[in-house]
Each structure stands twice: as structure tokens, then as C-alpha cells.
C-alpha positions in Angstrom: -6.4 1.3 2.6 -6.6 -1.8 0.5 -8.1 -5.0 1.9 -8.8 -8.3 0.3 -12.2 -10.0 0.1 -11.1 -13.6 -0.6 -9.4 -16.1 1.7 -5.7 -16.4 1.7 -2.9 -13.8 1.2 -3.7 -11.6 -1.8 -1.5 -11.4 -4.8 0.7 -8.3 -4.7 -0.2 -7.5 -8.3 -3.8 -6.9 -7.2 -2.6 -3.7 -5.6 -0.1 -2.5 -8.1 1.1 -2.8 -11.7 4.8 -3.3 -11.2 7.1 -2.3 -14.1 9.1 -5.3 -15.4 12.4 -4.6 -17.2 13.1 -6.2 -20.6 15.4 -8.8 -18.8 12.4 -10.0 -16.7 13.5 -8.4 -13.4 11.0 -6.2 -11.6 12.1 -2.6 -11.3 11.2 -2.7 -7.6 13.6 -5.6 -7.1 16.4 -3.7 -8.7 15.6 -0.7 -6.5 15.6 -2.9 -3.4 19.0 -4.4 -4.3 20.5 -1.0 -4.7 18.8 0.4 -1.6 20.1 -2.4 0.6 23.6 -2.6 -1.0 23.1 -6.0 -2.6 23.9 -5.1 -6.2 27.5 -6.3 -6.0 26.4 -9.7 -4.7 24.1 -10.2 -7.7 26.0 -11.1 -10.9 22.9 -10.4 -13.0 22.7 -6.8 -11.9 26.4 -6.3 -12.8 26.1 -7.7 -16.3 22.5 -6.9 -17.4 22.3 -3.7 -19.5 18.6 -3.2 -18.6 19.3 -3.4 -14.8 22.4 -1.2 -15.2 20.4 1.4 -17.0 17.7 1.3 -14.3 20.3 1.7 -11.6 21.9 4.6 -13.4 18.5 6.4 -13.5 18.0 5.8 -9.8 21.4 7.0 -8.7 21.0 9.9 -11.1 17.8 10.9 -9.4 19.6 10.9 -6.0 22.4 13.0 -7.4 19.8 15.5 -8.9 18.1 15.9 -5.5 21.4 16.5 -3.8 22.4 19.1 -6.4 19.0 20.9 -6.0 19.5 21.1 -2.3 23.0 22.4 -2.7 21.9 25.1 -5.1 19.1 26.3 -2.7 20.2 29.6 -1.0 20.4 29.1 2.8 19.8 25.4 2.7 22.0 23.7 5.4 24.4 21.3 3.7 23.9 18.7 6.5 20.1 18.6 5.8 20.7 17.3 2.2 21.0 13.7 3.2 17.7 13.7 5.1 15.9 15.4 2.3 17.4 13.1 -0.3 16.4 10.0 1.8 12.8 11.2 2.1 12.4 12.0 -1.6 14.0 8.7 -2.7 11.7 6.8 -0.3 8.6 8.5 -1.7 9.7 7.7 -5.3 10.4 4.1 -4.3 6.8 3.8 -3.0 5.5 5.3 -6.2 7.4 2.6 -8.1 6.1 -0.1 -5.9 3.3 0.5 -3.4 4.6 -2.5 -1.6 3.8 -5.9 -0.4 0.4 -6.6 1.3 0.8 -6.7 5.1 -1.7 -8.6 7.4 -4.1 -6.7 9.5 -5.4 -8.2 12.7 -4.9 -11.9 13.6 -3.5 -14.5 11.3 -6.9 -16.1 10.7 -8.4 -12.8 9.6 -8.4 -11.9 5.8 -7.6 -8.2 6.0 -4.5 -6.6 4.3 -2.9 -3.2 3.9 -0.2 -2.3 1.4 3.2 -1.3 2.7 3.0 2.3 1.2 -0.2 3.1 3.2 1.1 1.6 6.5 4.4 3.4 6.1 2.7 6.7 5.4 0.6 6.3 8.7 3.7 5.4 10.7 5.6 8.4 9.4 2.7 10.7 10.3 2.7 9.2 13.8 6.4 9.8 14.3 6.1 13.3 12.9 3.7 14.1 15.7 6.4 13.6 18.3 8.0 17.0 19.4 11.3 17.6 17.8 11.3 14.6 15.5 10.8 14.3 11.7 10.4 10.9 10.0 12.3 10.0 6.9 12.5 6.6 5.2 10.1 3.9 6.6 10.3 0.3 5.4 8.0 -2.5 6.6 8.4 -6.2 5.9 7.4 -9.5 7.5 9.6 -10.3 10.5 9.9 -13.8 9.2 10.1 -13.8 5.4 8.8 -17.4 5.4 5.6 -16.2 7.3 3.9 -13.4 5.4 1.0 -13.4 7.8 3.1 -13.0 10.9 4.4 -9.9 12.8 6.2 -7.2 10.8 9.6 -5.6 11.1 9.7 -1.8 10.8 12.8 0.2 9.9 12.5 4.0 10.2 15.0 6.8 9.8 14.4 10.1 11.7 15.9 13.6 12.2 15.7 14.8 15.8 16.5 17.9 17.9 19.1 17.9 20.6 16.5 18.7 23.3 16.9 15.1 24.6 19.4 12.3 24.2 19.4 10.5 20.9 18.9 7.1 22.6 15.8 8.5 24.4 14.5 9.8 21.0 15.0 6.4 19.5 13.1 4.8 22.4 10.2 7.3 22.1 10.0 6.6 18.3 9.8 2.9 18.9 7.0 3.4 21.5 5.1 5.7 19.1 5.5 3.1 16.2 4.2 0.4 18.5 1.2 2.5 19.5 0.3 3.5 15.9 0.8 0.0 14.6 -1.6 -1.5 17.2 -4.2 1.3 17.6 -4.2 3.2 14.3 -3.3 0.6 11.8 -3.9 -2.9 13.3 -0.7 -4.6 12.2 1.3 -6.8 14.6 4.7 -5.3 15.3 7.5 -7.8 15.8 10.5 -5.4 15.8 11.2 -1.8 15.2 14.7 -0.4 14.2 15.1 3.3 14.6 18.1 5.2 13.1 18.7 8.9 13.8 20.3 10.2 10.6 20.1 14.0 11.1 20.0 16.7 13.9 17.3 19.4 13.7 18.4 22.9 14.4 16.6 24.2 17.5 15.7 27.5 15.9 13.9 25.7 13.1 11.4 24.2 15.5 11.7 20.8 13.8 11.7 22.1 10.2 14.0 19.4 9.1 17.2 21.5 8.7 20.1 20.3 10.7 23.5 18.9 11.2 24.3 15.3 10.5 24.1 12.7 13.2 23.2 9.1 13.8 22.2 6.8 16.6 20.2 3.6 17.0 
């Protein structure tokens, strides 16, 4: 866990050395644009050879993960999307450990980086019976207020032992508990998306049929 010792919000670069492309764009920004489907809305990304090459590498990585899953004997086809999402999320966090998030009250000078908080939240969700966490993103609820409550977006795979809306509600409760008790971040909102169904006989191993609910 990384915390600052000086007043005011710490510079993100204190926790990471982000790779900057030759055009000046941060690789993490290019990733975020691709990850959220904003590449078409950014003329720079469409025309810049450096950003285009970086995007090609990212999409190529996703394709490689999917091919590897498909070539694995006995690996359920429907589980490929969940595995790919988890791998890509971990790679993204390696590229950019993330923005500093405030711990405690606004007047306190304690911070934790996004990657660490996301790892703790995923572990908390994984502790729920019949649920496996995938991608977890955390950002300020209000981009103009980096010291305010945070917005968590998590993707999960779940068994069919209970209704998917009930699963989503249980995950939200678990996230709220972990955010308050285990981490100390103020949760403003939590979005949960069920992206895969776990096979009952796997006991929550992550293999499953596709499915989605929020």
C-alpha cells in the first residue's frame, strides 16, 4: 500500500513510471481509450502511427489469449471471454498501477494506488460462494474531485445457484464492506456486471457459459 507523507494529493508519477509514446501520449491513456471504446472519437488515435502500433499490440495480446484458451483441451469456449478479461486487466495494471485514491476523510493525507485497491476488492468478491471476480476499475466518482468518493466497476462470473440480480446485489454489499473496513476508501457507487456463468460441477473454478446481468 502506498501512502503519501506530504500535504495535498500526490503526483501519480510518484507511484509509477508510465511509458510515454514517441507522440507524447501515455501508453496508459491509449489503453484506457481502447478499453472504453473511445478510440474512434479521438482523431489523434486514428492518425498517429505510434498510438496505432500500441493499439495493435494490445489487441494482438487479447487475440493471443483467446487463441491459447481455444487450443487448451477441455477448456469451455464460453469461459474464454472471462479469462481474457482477467488477463487483460492484470496487464493493464502492470502498464499503469493507477491513480492515487484517497484513504479516510478528505482532510487526511493518505492515499492508495488503484492497482492495490482493485486487488483487495477482487479478493473480497472472490470470497463470496459461487462468484469469481474479473476486471475491477476504480476512479473518482466526480472527476473534478479526486479526494471524494470513488466509483467501482467490477465484472464477475457467477454460478446459477441464485438469481443473477441477487448475485450483483451481494457483490455490491461485499464491495462496500471491503472498501470501508478493509481498505478505507469512501465508496460512492458500485457497478456490477455478470459476464459469465460458472459451471456447478466446477465449484466456482471459472469455467462456464456466457451470461450477463447488472
